[in-house]
N, C-alpha and C positions, 0 to 999 in steps of 0.2 A: 456583543457588550465586551469589549477587551478590559475596561477599566476594573472590574472585580478581581479578574485573574491578575491584573498589574499590582493591584493593592495587595492581593494575597502573597505574591511573589516578594514584594517590598517588606511585608511583616515577616516573612519567613527568613529573609537575608537579615533584617535587623535582629531577629531573635537569634539567628547563628551567630552574628557578631557579637552580641552580648553574652551569650554563652561561652565563646571563645575567650572573650576578654574578662570575663567574671572576676571576682575578687581573687586576688593572689594572697591566699592565706598561707600559714607556716604549713599546715598539712598537705595543701596542693603542692607546695615548693620542696616537701621534704619526700613526697611520693615521686615527684619529677626526678629528683636526684637520690632515689632510694638507695641505689648501689653504694653511694659514698655515704649516705646518712647511717645505714644499719651497719656499717663497718666500724663506725666511730664507738668510743667507749661512752657509758652512760653519762659521765660527768659532762663530757663534750656535746652530747645530744641535748642535754637539759640546757647548756650556755646557748646553743643555737636556737632552742625553743624560747628562750628568754629574750633573743635578739641581741646577744653579746658577741662581739667578734675580738678576736686576738691576734696578736702578730705570729705569723706562721699558718694562720688559717689559709685554705686555698679559696680559688674563686667560686668553687662549687660551695663550700662550706658558709661563704659570706652570703652567697645568693639564697641558701637555705635560711639563713638567719634574718637577713634584711630584705631579700626579693630583689628585684631588678632595679639597677641604679637610675636615678633621673638622667645622668650625663655620664658618658664614657669618653675619656680622651687617653692619648699616648704622648709620652716624651721619651727622648734619648737622651741618656746620661753618659757619663765616663763608666758606669757600672753596666750599662747596657740599656735594653728596651724596658720602659715601665709602663703599666696601665693603670689609669687613673679611674676610680668609680666615685662618683659624687651623688649623695643622697640630701634631697633638698628638704626643707621645711616650708610649708606654704599656710599662710595666716592672713586675716583681715585685720586693721586697726581703724578704730574710731578716730577721726580727724576733728570732729566737731560739726558745727552746721556752717552753711553758707547760703547766700542769697541766690535763688535760681531764677528769679524774675520777679514779676509784680502782677498782683490779680487786681482787676478793676472791680470796684464795688458800686453799684448805683443803688442810691437810697432816695427813698420819696420823702420829703418834708411837707407834711400836711398844714403847717402854719403857712409857709411862704407858697404852698401849692406848687412846689418845683422839684425836680430831681437834682440830687447832689452826686457827683461823680468824684471818687477817690480812688486812691491806689494804694494797696498795702503790700510789703514784700512778702514773697514766698520763700520759707525757708526749708531747707531739706538736710537731713543727714548725710555726712560723706564718710565713706570707708574707702581706704586704699589697701590694695593686696599688695603682699609682700612675699618673696621668696628669699630664703637665706640657705647657704650651705650648712647642713646639719653635720654630716659626717664625710670625710674623704679618705679613701683607702687607697693606698699606692701598692701594687702587686708588681714582683719581679719574678719571672719563671713561675707564674700562677700562684705566687705565696705573698700573704700580705706582709710588707716590709716596712709600712708606716700607716699610722691611722691618726687622722687628725679630726678632732671633734669639737664643735662649738661649746662654749662654757654654758652651763644652765644657769639660767638667771633666777 
């Protein structure tokens, strides 16, 4: 009976993947980059703990504060090669309702002794997923030289 062993293997693989991809917390990031984090002064450590970044921070410091970026890219300028880290915000917006179709209703009329068929619209709530750049950081020689952040509404 090969199926139980196959299912057990699939469960073990799924568990291993979940444990490897687990949540990326500040504590995990600071331990991953412990050599960098523990060499910083207490004030800078606290800024990283609060998720704050400043010009001059290294890529390791930004990783500790914000985690892995959603997107990385590179550009070449007159000043040299720059790496761009982009962090996104993901949210869902309610768009109202729309007609998804019609539902047939059959009703019996006891006076006429007949069935009446009519249709009524079926309405559903509509939500749209949105992605916006929340913060973009440009690094030159592994140091933040520009921080672009979306305005808070």
